[in-house]
C-alpha positions in Angstrom: 0.0 0.0 -0.1 2.8 2.4 0.8 4.5 1.5 -2.5 1.4 2.1 -4.4 1.4 5.6 -2.9 4.8 6.5 -3.7 4.5 5.4 -7.1 1.3 7.4 -7.4 3.1 10.3 -6.1 6.0 9.9 -8.5 8.7 9.5 -5.6 11.1 6.8 -5.5 12.3 5.1 -2.5 15.7 7.1 -3.0 13.6 10.5 -3.1 12.0 9.8 -0.1 15.3 8.4 1.7 16.8 12.0 0.8 13.5 13.8 1.6 13.3 15.0 -2.1 9.4 16.1 -3.0 8.2 15.7 0.4 8.0 17.8 3.4 8.7 17.3 7.1 5.1 15.7 7.5 5.6 13.3 4.8 9.3 12.2 6.1 7.6 11.9 9.6 4.8 9.7 8.0 7.3 7.5 5.9 9.5 7.2 9.1 6.5 6.2 11.2 5.5 3.4 8.6 8.9 2.0 8.4 9.2 1.8 12.3 5.7 0.2 12.4 6.6 -2.4 9.8 9.8 -3.1 11.7 8.0 -3.5 14.9 5.4 -5.8 13.5 8.2 -7.8 12.1 9.8 -8.0 15.2 13.1 -6.2 14.2 12.5 -3.6 16.8 10.5 -3.1 20.1 8.0 -0.3 20.4 10.1 1.0 23.0 13.1 1.0 20.4 10.8 2.6 17.5 9.8 5.3 20.2 13.4 6.2 20.8 14.2 6.4 17.2 11.2 8.8 16.8 12.0 10.8 19.9 15.7 11.1 18.4 14.7 12.5 15.1 12.3 14.8 16.7 15.1 16.3 18.9 17.5 16.6 16.1 19.8 13.8 17.4 19.6 12.0 14.1 18.2 12.8 10.6 18.2 16.4 11.0 14.7 16.5 12.4 12.6 18.7 14.7 14.8 21.7 15.8 
């Protein structure tokens, strides 16, 4: 479903990774989708996913938030 939306918007995986063509909200949504899937797949715990989200929001990783 997410892949279909990317194609429909004309965005490639590389563009999404670089944040090209999407705003802050789009990058946040893409990150949430990836983290949710990692939790579902058992690759991360919810606490780990929450820690990544917080780190991005606070500008510790990914140049987010501040």
